[in-house]
C-alpha positions as CSV (number, residue, x, y, z in Angstrom):
1,M,0.0,0.0,0.0
2,V,1.2,3.5,-0.8
3,T,1.3,6.0,2.1
4,R,1.3,9.5,0.8
5,I,1.5,13.0,2.1
6,A,0.3,15.6,-0.4
7,T,0.9,19.3,-0.1
8,V,-1.4,21.6,-2.1
9,A,-1.8,25.3,-2.3
10,L,-3.6,26.6,0.8
11,L,-6.0,29.3,-0.3
12,C,-6.3,31.7,2.6
13,L,-3.9,33.5,4.8
14,P,-4.4,32.6,8.5
15,A,-5.8,35.1,10.8
16,C,-5.9,37.8,8.2
17,S,-7.5,40.3,10.5
18,A,-5.5,39.5,13.6
19,P,-2.8,42.0,14.7
20,A,0.8,41.1,14.0
21,D,2.9,39.5,16.8
22,F,6.0,41.3,15.8
23,Q,7.4,43.9,13.4
24,Y,8.3,42.2,10.2
25,V,11.0,43.4,7.8
26,E,12.5,40.9,5.3
27,T,16.0,42.1,5.7
28,D,16.0,41.8,9.5
29,P,17.7,38.9,11.3
30,L,15.3,36.5,13.0
31,P,14.7,37.9,16.5
32,G,15.1,36.0,19.7
33,A,17.6,34.9,22.3
34,D,17.9,31.3,21.2
35,L,17.4,29.3,17.9
36,P,14.0,27.8,18.6
37,T,12.7,31.3,19.5
38,R,14.2,32.7,16.3
39,L,12.7,30.0,14.2
40,A,9.3,30.6,15.8
41,H,9.2,33.8,13.7
42,V,9.6,32.0,10.4
43,S,6.7,31.7,7.9
44,Q,6.7,30.1,4.5
45,L,4.9,33.2,3.3
46,D,6.9,36.3,2.5
47,L,6.9,39.8,1.0
48,L,9.7,39.2,-1.5
49,A,9.2,39.9,-5.2
50,D,11.5,37.2,-6.3
51,T,9.7,34.2,-4.7
52,T,6.6,32.7,-6.2
53,G,6.1,29.4,-4.4
54,D,5.0,30.6,-0.9
55,H,1.9,28.5,-0.8
56,E,3.7,25.4,-1.9
57,R,6.7,25.5,0.4
58,C,5.3,23.9,3.6
59,S,7.4,20.7,3.4
60,C,10.5,22.6,2.5
61,A,10.0,25.1,5.3
62,A,9.3,22.3,7.8
63,A,12.4,20.3,6.7
64,L,14.6,23.4,6.8
65,T,13.4,24.4,10.3
66,G,14.0,20.8,11.4
67,Y,17.5,20.7,10.0
68,L,18.4,23.9,11.9
69,L,16.8,22.6,15.2
70,L,19.0,19.5,14.8
71,G,22.1,21.6,14.7
72,G,22.5,22.1,10.9
73,S,24.3,25.1,9.6
74,F,22.2,27.7,7.7
75,A,25.3,29.1,6.1
76,D,26.2,25.7,4.7
77,V,22.8,25.1,3.1
78,A,22.4,28.7,1.9
79,A,25.8,28.5,0.1
80,K,24.5,25.5,-2.0
81,F,22.1,27.9,-3.6
82,G,24.2,31.1,-3.7
83,I,22.2,32.7,-0.9
84,G,23.7,34.8,1.9
85,P,24.7,33.1,5.1
86,E,22.9,35.5,7.5
87,L,19.8,34.1,9.3
88,T,17.5,36.8,8.0
89,F,13.9,36.5,7.0
90,A,14.7,37.1,3.3
91,N,17.5,34.5,3.2
92,V,15.4,31.9,5.0
93,H,12.6,32.4,2.5
94,R,14.9,32.2,-0.5
95,V,16.4,28.9,0.8
96,Q,12.9,27.6,1.2
97,E,12.1,28.6,-2.3
98,A,15.4,27.1,-3.6
99,L,14.6,23.8,-1.9
100,L,11.1,23.8,-3.6
101,R,12.6,24.4,-7.0
102,A,15.2,21.7,-6.6
103,A,12.7,19.1,-5.3
104,N,9.6,19.8,-7.3
105,V,10.7,17.7,-10.2
106,D,7.3,17.1,-11.7
107,G,6.8,20.8,-12.1
108,E,3.3,20.7,-10.8
109,A,2.1,23.6,-8.6
110,N,1.1,21.3,-5.7
111,G,4.2,21.4,-3.5
112,V,6.7,18.7,-2.8
113,L,5.1,15.3,-2.3
114,G,6.3,12.6,0.1
115,S,5.3,9.0,-0.5
116,V,6.5,5.7,1.0
117,V,5.4,2.1,0.4
118,P,5.4,-0.2,3.5
119,E,6.7,-3.8,2.9
120,Y,5.1,-6.8,4.6
121,D,5.8,-10.5,5.0
122,G,3.4,-13.4,4.4
123,D,1.9,-12.8,7.8
124,D,1.3,-9.1,7.0
125,R,3.9,-7.9,9.4
126,L,6.0,-4.9,8.6
127,T,9.5,-5.8,7.3
128,G,10.6,-2.4,5.8
129,W,9.6,0.2,3.3
130,H,10.8,1.9,0.2
131,L,10.1,5.2,-1.6
132,N,7.3,5.5,-4.0
133,D,8.4,6.5,-7.5
134,K,6.5,9.8,-7.1
135,D,8.2,10.8,-3.9
136,E,9.9,14.3,-4.2
137,F,10.5,14.9,-0.5
138,H,13.8,12.9,-0.6
139,H,15.3,15.7,-2.8
140,V,14.7,18.2,0.0
141,L,16.3,15.8,2.5
142,A,19.3,15.2,0.3
143,A,19.9,19.0,0.0
144,L,19.8,19.3,3.8
145,D,21.8,16.1,4.5
146,L,18.9,14.7,6.4
147,T,17.5,11.2,6.6
148,A,13.8,10.5,7.2
149,E,12.4,7.4,8.8
150,P,8.6,6.9,8.4
151,L,6.7,6.0,11.5
152,L,4.9,2.8,10.5
153,G,2.5,0.5,12.4
154,P,3.6,-3.1,13.0
155,T,1.2,-4.8,10.6
156,R,-0.8,-4.1,7.4
157,A,-4.0,-3.9,9.5
158,T,-2.5,-1.6,12.1
159,R,-0.4,0.6,9.7
160,S,-1.8,3.8,11.3
161,D,-1.0,2.7,14.9
162,R,2.4,4.4,15.1
163,R,2.8,4.3,18.9
164,A,5.7,1.9,19.1
165,A,7.6,3.7,16.3
166,L,7.0,7.0,18.0
167,A,8.2,5.6,21.3
168,A,11.4,4.3,19.7
169,A,12.1,7.6,18.1
170,L,11.6,9.5,21.4
171,A,13.7,7.0,23.3
172,A,16.7,7.7,20.9
173,G,17.2,11.0,22.7
174,E,16.4,14.7,22.3
175,P,16.1,16.9,20.4
176,T,13.7,15.0,18.2
177,V,12.1,16.3,15.1
178,F,9.1,15.0,13.1
179,V,7.5,16.3,9.9
180,F,3.8,15.3,9.6
181,G,0.9,15.7,7.3
182,C,-2.1,17.7,8.5
183,H,-5.1,19.8,7.4
184,G,-4.4,23.5,7.3
185,G,-5.8,26.7,5.8
186,A,-8.4,27.6,8.4
187,A,-9.0,31.3,8.8
188,D,-7.8,31.3,12.4
189,G,-4.6,29.5,11.4
190,A,-5.5,26.2,13.1
191,I,-4.4,22.8,11.8
192,A,-6.1,19.4,12.4
193,P,-5.1,15.8,12.0
194,P,-6.3,14.3,8.7
195,D,-9.6,12.4,8.9
196,A,-12.7,11.7,6.8
197,T,-13.6,15.4,6.7
198,H,-10.1,17.0,6.8
199,D,-7.7,16.1,3.9
200,A,-4.0,16.2,4.2
201,N,-3.0,19.5,2.4
202,H,-0.2,20.7,4.6
203,Y,3.1,19.8,6.4
204,A,4.0,20.9,9.8
205,L,6.8,20.1,12.3
206,A,6.9,18.7,15.8
207,Y,9.9,19.4,17.9
208,V,10.6,17.6,21.2
209,A,13.2,19.0,23.5
210,G,13.6,19.4,27.3
211,G,10.7,17.1,27.9
212,R,8.3,19.4,26.0
213,S,6.7,19.2,22.5
214,W,6.3,22.1,20.2
215,L,4.5,22.7,16.9
216,F,6.2,24.8,14.2
217,D,3.6,25.6,11.6
218,S,5.0,27.7,8.8
219,F,1.6,28.6,7.2
220,R,1.4,31.9,9.1
221,R,1.0,35.4,7.8
222,P,4.3,37.4,7.9
223,G,4.6,39.0,11.4
224,M,2.7,36.1,13.1
225,L,4.5,33.6,15.4
226,A,4.6,30.1,14.0
227,R,5.2,28.1,17.2
228,R,3.1,26.9,20.1
229,E,3.4,24.1,22.6
230,L,1.7,20.7,21.9
231,S,-0.2,18.8,24.6
232,A,0.5,15.0,24.8
233,D,-2.9,14.3,23.2
234,E,-2.1,16.6,20.3
235,R,1.3,15.1,19.8
236,N,-0.3,11.6,19.7
237,A,-2.9,12.7,17.3
238,Y,-0.3,14.1,14.8
239,L,2.3,11.4,15.3
240,A,1.1,8.2,16.9
241,N,-2.3,7.9,15.2
242,N,-2.1,10.0,12.1
243,P,-3.4,8.2,9.0
244,I,-0.8,10.0,7.0
245,T,2.7,8.7,7.7
246,P,4.9,11.1,9.7
247,Y,8.7,11.3,9.2
248,W,11.3,11.2,11.9
249,L,14.1,13.5,10.7
250,R,17.8,13.0,11.6
251,R,21.1,14.5,10.5
252,S,22.9,12.4,7.9
253,R,26.3,13.9,8.9
254,G,27.7,15.5,12.0
255,G,24.8,14.9,14.3
256,R,21.6,13.0,15.1
């Protein structure tokens, strides 16, 4: 069976009438005393004239934020695309855009798609997985020197029961980063786990550190904060029981 996360263009800006959380200038450095706080200011939406894929960049934005939270060097990845090394809003948005252009090999305006195929034995127990031919997310991961392990249930019948896989990832030590599919685009900026009435049209990121879990959701209007704390129930809904396979991200080189 193919497990697929699809990203599509979200059609409305979140909380359009809400006041901004902070003053937003593209050329400014990301504000904050530590990296998670600085990245809490990052959206996939920008005010730049030279970027056009804002509504398609959710998977790229989530992976880039995850890479940085895991200790990756922004200067190193920016240099791959001829972008300045400073952690400014404009540079982060241009790297997001560059990742999108490098990964969107089908050329369709529907974002970067991730797709894995679980493998089962004769008793329908999970034995492994491989990429679907249509997967594009691996191009983003390669550019960021990341690996992604899908959280998969133990059998074909329980493929969406990801509790054991999530527990193993969390037991490996912090910080821990996951990219997951969800439903976004609500006027108030809320996201929801995919279900019969909420399709998977967006990627977001879960970050676990210091015994706490955080949501980084890049589909925020410029000037709006993109981070909030996740409850245990919310984390389980997005990672342990999500019908769309989440990915556990790790560094390929020089770190977890």
